[in-house]
C-alpha positions as CSV (number, residue, x, y, z in Angstrom):
1,X,-43.7,-27.6,74.8
2,X,-43.9,-31.2,76.1
3,X,-42.0,-33.9,74.3
4,X,-42.7,-37.3,74.7
5,X,-39.7,-40.1,74.2
6,X,-40.9,-43.5,74.8
7,X,-40.9,-43.2,78.8
8,X,-39.1,-40.1,79.0
9,X,-40.8,-37.0,79.1
10,X,-39.0,-33.5,79.2
11,X,-40.0,-29.8,78.8
12,X,-38.4,-27.6,76.5
13,X,-38.7,-23.7,76.5
14,X,-38.5,-21.7,73.0
15,X,-37.0,-18.5,73.4
16,X,-39.2,-17.2,70.4
17,X,-43.2,-18.4,70.2
18,X,-44.1,-19.8,66.7
19,X,-46.6,-18.2,64.9
20,X,-48.4,-19.3,61.7
21,X,-47.4,-17.6,58.9
22,X,-48.3,-17.2,55.3
23,X,-46.6,-16.2,52.2
24,X,-47.5,-12.7,51.1
25,X,-46.3,-13.5,47.5
26,X,-46.2,-16.4,45.1
27,X,-42.8,-18.2,45.4
28,X,-41.2,-19.6,42.1
29,X,-39.1,-22.2,42.5
30,X,-35.6,-22.4,41.9
31,X,-34.6,-23.1,38.6
32,X,-38.5,-22.4,37.3
33,X,-38.3,-20.1,34.1
34,X,-42.2,-19.7,34.1
35,X,-43.2,-16.3,35.0
36,X,-45.3,-15.8,38.5
37,X,-48.3,-15.0,36.4
38,X,-48.4,-18.4,34.8
39,X,-49.0,-19.9,38.3
40,X,-52.3,-18.3,38.8
41,X,-55.4,-19.9,37.8
42,X,-56.2,-19.3,33.9
43,X,-59.5,-17.4,35.1
44,X,-57.7,-15.0,36.9
45,X,-54.8,-14.4,34.3
46,X,-57.6,-13.6,31.3
47,X,-59.4,-11.1,34.0
48,X,-56.0,-9.6,34.1
49,X,-55.6,-9.2,30.7
50,X,-59.3,-8.0,30.0
51,X,-58.5,-5.3,32.4
52,X,-54.9,-4.0,30.6
53,X,-54.8,-1.4,27.8
54,X,-53.7,-2.8,24.2
55,X,-50.3,-1.5,24.5
56,X,-49.7,-2.7,28.3
57,X,-50.7,-6.2,26.7
58,X,-48.5,-5.8,24.2
59,X,-45.4,-5.4,26.5
60,X,-46.6,-8.2,28.9
61,X,-46.7,-10.5,25.8
62,X,-42.8,-9.9,25.1
63,X,-41.9,-10.8,28.5
64,X,-41.9,-14.6,27.9
65,X,-42.8,-17.4,24.9
66,X,-45.4,-18.8,27.2
67,X,-47.2,-15.4,27.8
68,X,-46.9,-14.7,24.2
69,X,-48.5,-17.6,23.0
70,X,-51.2,-17.7,25.6
71,X,-52.5,-13.8,25.0
72,X,-52.2,-14.5,21.0
73,X,-54.7,-17.5,21.7
74,X,-57.2,-14.8,22.7
75,X,-57.8,-12.6,19.9
76,X,-60.9,-11.6,20.9
77,X,-59.8,-10.5,24.1
78,X,-57.2,-8.5,22.7
79,X,-59.8,-6.6,20.2
80,X,-61.5,-5.2,23.2
81,X,-58.8,-3.8,25.0
82,X,-58.3,0.2,25.0
83,X,-56.4,1.5,22.3
84,X,-56.6,-1.5,20.0
85,X,-57.1,-1.0,16.2
86,X,-57.2,-3.1,13.1
87,X,-54.4,-2.0,11.0
88,X,-55.2,-1.7,7.1
89,X,-53.0,-3.4,4.6
90,X,-51.3,0.0,3.7
91,X,-51.3,1.4,7.4
92,X,-48.2,-1.0,8.5
93,X,-45.9,0.3,10.9
94,X,-42.4,-1.5,11.6
95,X,-39.1,-1.0,12.9
96,X,-37.9,-3.4,10.4
97,X,-37.9,-2.9,6.5
98,X,-41.6,-3.3,5.4
99,X,-41.9,-6.5,3.4
100,X,-45.2,-7.3,1.4
101,X,-45.7,-10.5,3.4
102,X,-45.7,-8.9,6.6
103,X,-48.2,-6.2,5.8
104,X,-50.9,-8.4,7.1
105,X,-49.5,-9.6,10.5
106,X,-50.8,-12.8,12.3
107,X,-50.0,-11.7,15.7
108,X,-50.5,-9.1,18.1
109,X,-47.9,-6.4,17.1
110,X,-47.3,-2.6,17.6
111,X,-49.3,-2.2,14.3
112,X,-52.5,-2.8,16.6
113,X,-51.6,-0.2,18.8
114,X,-53.8,3.0,17.9
115,X,-53.6,5.3,21.2
116,X,-52.0,5.2,24.6
117,X,-53.1,5.5,27.8
118,X,-51.6,8.2,30.1
119,X,-48.2,9.8,30.0
120,X,-46.2,6.8,31.6
121,X,-47.6,4.7,28.1
122,X,-46.1,7.6,25.8
123,X,-42.7,7.7,27.4
124,X,-42.4,3.9,27.1
125,X,-43.3,4.2,23.4
126,X,-40.8,7.1,22.5
127,X,-38.1,5.1,24.6
128,X,-38.8,2.0,22.9
129,X,-40.4,2.2,19.4
130,X,-38.8,5.6,17.9
131,X,-38.1,6.4,15.1
132,X,-41.4,4.0,13.7
133,X,-41.6,3.7,10.0
134,X,-44.8,2.6,8.1
135,X,-47.0,3.1,5.1
136,X,-49.5,5.8,4.7
137,X,-51.9,7.4,2.0
138,X,-50.7,10.9,1.4
139,X,-51.8,13.7,-1.0
140,X,-50.5,13.6,-4.8
141,X,-49.5,16.7,-6.3
142,X,-52.4,18.6,-8.1
143,X,-50.7,18.4,-11.3
144,X,-49.9,14.9,-11.1
145,X,-53.4,14.1,-9.8
146,X,-54.8,15.8,-13.1
147,X,-52.8,13.6,-15.1
148,X,-53.5,10.2,-14.0
149,X,-56.8,10.7,-12.0
150,X,-55.5,9.9,-8.7
151,X,-55.3,12.3,-5.6
152,X,-53.4,9.7,-3.2
153,X,-50.4,7.5,-3.2
154,X,-48.8,5.3,-0.5
155,X,-45.6,6.8,1.1
156,X,-43.3,5.6,3.9
157,X,-43.6,8.0,6.8
158,X,-42.4,8.1,10.6
159,X,-45.1,7.7,13.1
160,X,-45.7,9.6,16.5
161,X,-47.8,9.9,19.2
162,X,-49.7,12.9,20.1
163,X,-49.2,13.9,23.9
164,X,-52.7,15.2,24.3
165,X,-55.0,12.8,22.4
166,X,-52.6,9.9,22.8
167,X,-53.3,8.6,19.3
168,X,-50.3,7.5,17.2
169,X,-50.3,9.2,13.9
170,X,-48.4,9.8,10.8
171,X,-46.0,12.6,10.5
172,X,-48.2,14.5,8.0
173,X,-50.4,14.9,10.9
174,X,-47.9,17.0,12.7
175,X,-47.1,20.4,11.5
176,X,-45.7,23.7,12.7
177,X,-44.5,24.1,16.3
178,X,-45.3,20.6,17.2
179,X,-41.5,19.1,17.6
180,X,-39.7,19.2,20.6
181,X,-36.7,17.7,22.1
182,X,-36.8,14.9,24.8
183,X,-34.0,13.1,26.0
184,X,-31.5,13.9,22.9
185,X,-34.2,12.7,20.7
186,X,-36.8,14.8,18.5
187,X,-40.6,14.0,19.1
188,X,-43.7,15.5,18.2
189,X,-45.7,16.8,21.2
190,X,-49.1,17.9,19.5
191,X,-50.9,16.8,16.4
192,X,-52.0,19.9,14.1
193,X,-55.9,18.7,15.0
194,X,-55.2,19.0,19.0
195,X,-53.2,22.4,18.5
196,X,-56.2,23.7,16.1
197,X,-58.8,23.0,18.8
198,X,-56.8,24.5,21.6
199,X,-56.4,27.6,19.5
200,X,-60.1,27.6,19.0
201,X,-60.7,27.1,22.8
202,X,-58.6,30.2,23.8
203,X,-59.4,32.3,20.9
204,X,-62.7,34.1,22.1
205,X,-63.4,35.4,18.4
206,X,-64.0,32.5,17.3
207,X,-65.0,30.2,20.6
208,X,-68.7,30.3,19.1
209,X,-67.9,28.8,15.9
210,X,-66.8,25.3,16.8
211,X,-69.1,23.6,14.4
212,X,-68.0,25.4,10.9
213,X,-64.3,25.2,11.8
214,X,-64.8,21.5,12.7
215,X,-66.2,20.9,9.4
216,X,-63.5,23.0,7.8
217,X,-60.9,21.0,9.5
218,X,-62.5,17.3,8.6
219,X,-62.3,18.8,4.8
220,X,-58.9,19.7,5.0
221,X,-57.2,17.0,7.5
222,X,-59.0,13.7,7.1
223,X,-58.2,11.8,4.6
224,X,-60.6,11.1,1.9
225,X,-60.5,9.4,-1.4
226,X,-61.5,11.6,-4.0
227,X,-60.5,9.6,-7.3
228,X,-61.4,12.6,-10.0
229,X,-60.6,16.3,-10.7
230,X,-64.4,16.9,-10.9
231,X,-65.0,15.4,-7.1
232,X,-61.7,17.3,-5.9
233,X,-62.8,20.6,-7.6
234,X,-66.6,20.0,-5.6
235,X,-64.6,19.8,-2.1
236,X,-62.5,22.9,-2.8
237,X,-65.8,24.6,-3.4
238,X,-67.3,23.1,0.0
239,X,-64.1,24.3,1.8
240,X,-64.3,27.9,0.3
241,X,-67.9,28.1,1.3
242,X,-67.4,27.3,5.0
243,X,-64.3,29.6,4.9
244,X,-66.7,32.3,3.7
245,X,-69.2,31.3,6.7
246,X,-66.5,31.6,9.2
247,X,-65.2,35.0,8.3
248,X,-68.7,36.7,8.1
249,X,-69.6,35.3,11.6
250,X,-66.0,36.3,13.0
251,X,-66.6,39.8,11.4
252,X,-70.1,40.0,12.9
253,X,-68.7,38.8,16.3
254,X,-66.2,41.2,16.2
255,X,-68.9,44.0,15.3
256,X,-71.1,43.1,17.8
257,X,-68.2,43.2,20.8
258,X,-67.3,46.7,19.9
259,X,-71.3,47.8,19.8
C-alpha cells in the first residue's frame, strides 16, 4: 500500500490483507436498554408478531416495557394468533387473588391463552404458571338444583393443559388416570375427552360407533345451561336413548364377529 506524505512516498506492507466485513447480527450500543428486536423496522416487527403463537407473544411482551406497550397496541394482531381466546367474565385465570375488577382484563395476559403449540410450550406453561387458578361453572348437586332451579354455579378450580390436545382446561375436565408427576410437581397429562377418544380408537368393538359416542360425550361433558329440572330430565332421557343405541350396536357387532 502506497502512502503519500507531502513530497515523501513510501510503501507499507501489511502482514494480513484487509477484507471488507459485514456484521452478522445487529450490535446494540453499550448502555442501551432497548431489546435488539426494537432496532428492526416496525413492519418487520409486526410480521414477526403475526407469525408467533399467542403464548409465545405473551412471553415476548413480558421481556421489556417497550415490547409490552407495542404488542398491546395491536389487539387485532393478537386476536389472530394461534391459541388466542377471548375469556368470559367468569372464566378468569390468575396466579393472584381473583378480584371483581380484574375479571375483565384490559391488556394481553394469561387469560387470553386457550391452547398451546408443541411440547416446549406445554413444559414452559407448567414451569411458569402452575398452580393456575380461576373461576368456571360447575354442576350443582341435583337436590340443590331442584330447590333453586339452577344447575350451574361458579367455583374456583385449578387449570391445566392437556398434553395431547394442548388445550388449557379446568381440573374438572380431567379425571381418572390423568395425573402424573413431573419434576416433583403433580400435573395432568391427558384430559378426559382425549382419553375417551383414545379408548374409542383402541377398542375394535366400538371403533365404528364414533358418531353416537361423540354425541354421548358432548351430552355428558360439555357445559350446557339447563336452567330448569324439566330440561334436565329431557337431557337425561336423551342420554339414555343414546346409551341404549350404543349398547344395541355393540351387541350387534359382537354377534356378527362371532358368526
